N, C-alpha and C positions, 0 to 999 in steps of 0.2 A: 443165797441172795442177801446182799447187804440192804440196809434200810434207806440208803440214799441220803444220809445225814439226818433222817427223822428218828426220833425215839420210837420204840416199838409201840408205845401208847399213842403217840401222834399218828403213826401209820394206821393203827386200828381205828382211831377216831376219824381220820380222813376217809378210810374205806367205808365205814358205817354211815358217813354223811354224804357219800358220793351220789351222783345223779342216777346211777344204775339201781341203787337201793330205792331211791325215791320213786323211780318209774315202776318198779316191780310192786311197790306198795299200792299202786292204783288198782291192782288186781283184787284187793280186798273189797273195795267199794263196789266194783263191778259185780263180783260174785254175790255180794249181799243183795244188791238191787235185783239180780236175776234169780235169787233164791237158790244159788248153787253152793255146794259144799263137797268136801272130800268124802263125806258119809253117804252121798247119794248113790244111786245105782251105777252111775258112771262118775267116778271120783274126779273132782276138779282140783288143780294144783300141780298137775304133771305136765310133761312136755307135749303130750297128745291126749286126746280123749281115746280111751281104749274101750271099744264096743264089742262085747262078746259076739262071736260069729262062728258057728260051727265048732270046729275043734281048735279055733284060735281066736284072734281079735282083729277087727278092723281098727286102724289108727287114723285119726282125723285131727288136723291142726291147721292153724292159719298164722301168718306173720304180716303185720303192718309196719311200714317204715316211716321214720321221721322225715318230714318234708325237707328239712335242711340237708339231710343226707342224700335224699333222692335228687334234689336240685343240684347239689355239688358234684355228684358222681352217678349220673343216671344209668350208665351202662353197668357199673358194678352193683348198683342197687338191684337192677334186673337179675344179674347173676346171683345175688344174695337171696332173691325171692325163691330160687330153686335151692341153693346151698343150705340156708338155715332151716328150711322146712325139711330137707332130707336129714339134717343133723337131728332134728326132733324125732323123726321116725327111727333113726338108728339108736337114739338114746333110750327108746322104749323096747329095743330088741327086735325091731321090725325091718322090713324091706319096703321101699316105696313102690307105689303103683302108678300114680299120676298126679299132676299139678294143674290147678286153675289159677287165673290171675285177674286182677282188677287194676286198670290204669285210667287215671284222669289227667288230662294235660291241656294247656292252652295252645293248641295246635299239634300237628302230628310230629313235628321235629323232635322235641325232647321226649315225648311219649315213645317214639320209635326207638330211641336209644335204650330206654328201659326194656322194651320188647327184644331188642337185639341182644342185650345181656342175658335176658331170660332164655332166649333161644340157644345162645352159646352154651349156657350151663346145662340146658336140657340135652343138648347133643353130647356134651362131655360126660354127663352122668347117666345118659341113656334112660332118662325118665321123661315120658311125653307130657307136653302141655296139651290138655284136652278141651280147653274152652275158657271162658271167663267173661269179663265185662270191660268194654272200652268206650271212653268218651274223650274225644280230642277237642271238645268245645267247652271245657270247664276252666275256671280260674285256677292258676297254680299247677303244680305237678304232684300227684299223689299215687301211691302204689301199695298194693297188698297182694298176697298169694296164699293159696291154701293147698294142702297136700293130703292124699289118701295113701295108706299103706296097710300092710298086714304083718302080724307077728304070730309065730307059733307058741312062743313062751315070752312073757313080758319081763322087761326091766322096768321098774317103777321108782319113783322117789318116795313112796310110802312105806318101804319095807327095810330101811336101814335099822340095824340093831346094835345096842352097846356091845363093845368087844370086837366089832368088825374093823377091818383096815380100810382106810379111805385112800383110793388110788386116783391119780390124775394122769390122763393120756392126752398129750398135746403135740401136734405136728409143728415142729420148730423150723421147718424148711420153708421159711417165708420172709415177709417184710411188712413193715407198717404201711397201711394205706392212709397216709396223712390227708387231712388233719384229724380224722376220726380215729377212735380207739380200736381199729380193726387190724388184726394180724392176718394177713392174706397169705395162706400157704396152699391156695387152691387154683387161682387163675393161671398160674404158670406150670402147674403139675401135669404129668401125663394122665389123660382121662382114665386109662385102665387102672392106674394106681388109685385115683380118687374113688372109683367104684369099689375096688377090692378093700380099700381101707375102711369105708363105711360098713362093709359087711362083717367086720370083726365083731361089732357089738351084737349082731344077731347070732353069730357063732358062739359067743360067750353065753348068751341067754339059753340057746338051744342045748349047749353042753352042760347046763346046770351049774356053771362056775359062779354065777352071781344072779341075784334077782333085783339089783338096785343100780340104777344109772340115771344120769342127768347131763344134759348138754350145757356146756359153759356158754352162757348167753351174755346179753348186754349188761348184766349186773357184775360181770367179771367172775373170776374163780371163787373169790371169797363170798360174793353175793349169791352166786349159784349154790355154794355150799350151805349158806344160810337158808335158802329156800328148801334144799334137800333136808336139812335138819328140822325145819318147821313141819314139813309135810310128814316126816317120819316120827316126829315127837321125840327127838333126841338132841344131844349136844355134840359138838365136834371140836376136836383139838387139831390144829394144823400147824406143822413145822414149816415155816416159810423157806428155810434152807434146803428143804427136800423137793420143792416145787420145780418141775422142769421149766426152764426159762432160757431165752436167747442170751448170748454173752453180753454182759454189761447192761442188762435191761434195768430201766428205772423201776424200782419195786412198786411204787404206787400206780404207775402206768400199766405195768404188766399184770398186777393183781386185779386191775379194773378192766383189762382188755377183753375184747370179743374175738376169740380165735376162730379161724375158719374150720378147724378140726380140734375140738377140745371137749373132753368128757370127764366126769367124775363117776367113779364106780366104788361101791362098798361091797366088801366080800369077806368071807372067813379067811383067817390067816393062811390056812393050808391051800386055798385056791389062788391066793395072790400071785405066787410066782408064775403059774400057768397063764394068768391074765396078762401080767407084765410082758411075758415072752411073746404073746400073740401080737402085741403092738411093736415091741422093739425089733422083732424079726422083720418087720416091714419098715423100719427106719423111723418109727414114731416114738418120741420120748414118753416113757411111762414110769411112774415111781409111786411107792407108798408115801403119802405126804402127811398122814395123821391117823387118828383113831376116832371111831364113833363112841360117844360116851353117854351115860345116863344124864338126864337134866335137859337144859334148854339153852345153854350158852355156846356161842360160836367164838372160839378163842384162837389167836395166833401166837406162835412162840418162836423164839430164836435163842439157842443156848439155854440158859437158865431163866430167861425172861419170858413172861406170858402177859398177854393183854386181851381183854374181851372186846370183840367187835360189836356184838349185839347179844343181848339176852332175850330170847324170843318169848319167854314167859311174860316179861314186862313190856316188851316192844315187838309185838308180832309184825311180820312182814306181809305175807300173803293172806293171812286171816283164815287159813284152811289147813287141814292136816290132822294127823293123829293126836289125840289128847290123852290117851291112856298111858303113855310113857313119860310125859313131862313131869319132872319132879317138882 
């Protein structure tokens, strides 16, 4: 991946100053006000809350959507209410059970478009919507959805260790959903393929190939990597030339993108080939893109050049995570 005319240092600076980083930093204040931390009985800072239950875990998460996004593309926002929640469940090594939603709109028309998109995704992924909250007499248009799932063995963002390989798996069979930074490889895909693809993460966890995963979210690949580094108390070195990307992708846009199917996984070197093959055998691009390191810096490199995107010791992002490994 070229840098689109930017120096590597400029690219690192723009990524670190991006809106995705800024929005994720809100989590720190919310967690502090609620008295939550990664050290609690149910650690905060992961894609889902993992609640011990019998011989496994219940997984519980919620997604709220920006008003501008919901207003501009209400049907796709509804679809995303299902899709991104299911990605969070998959990132934890789980399988989804059900979704609930909350819709507020100024009349039934636009609210109905959100619900139509949610229903279409529910049917495609075969995950039921089992209830929620609806108000068609509210100002504006707002939407959120929550998900419940179950995992036998967890993937978490707390357990990356120095010396592990960092892998990225991204479905490139899609298109930009302009004007937002969303890479849509889902709405036109065969439903059976969507369901089976999400199951890869649970298979990896259950086979013991990795214990570390994270869904590439609105912070983009590098921002998501920074969150993973902070919660695990490690540093990361990422070679941008190794990142799976569409042909001729603008580097800043792609590294900030929210893909419909995108995950980071950290694993021991010997497990990496098996993990990669599980994705590539299904047509999903997957590659080793870097290494987990001691320390607290998230760095990008290209050739012999290296630039730091963020040092989490001096500039925390989420404000939660392991502290015992940070040098």
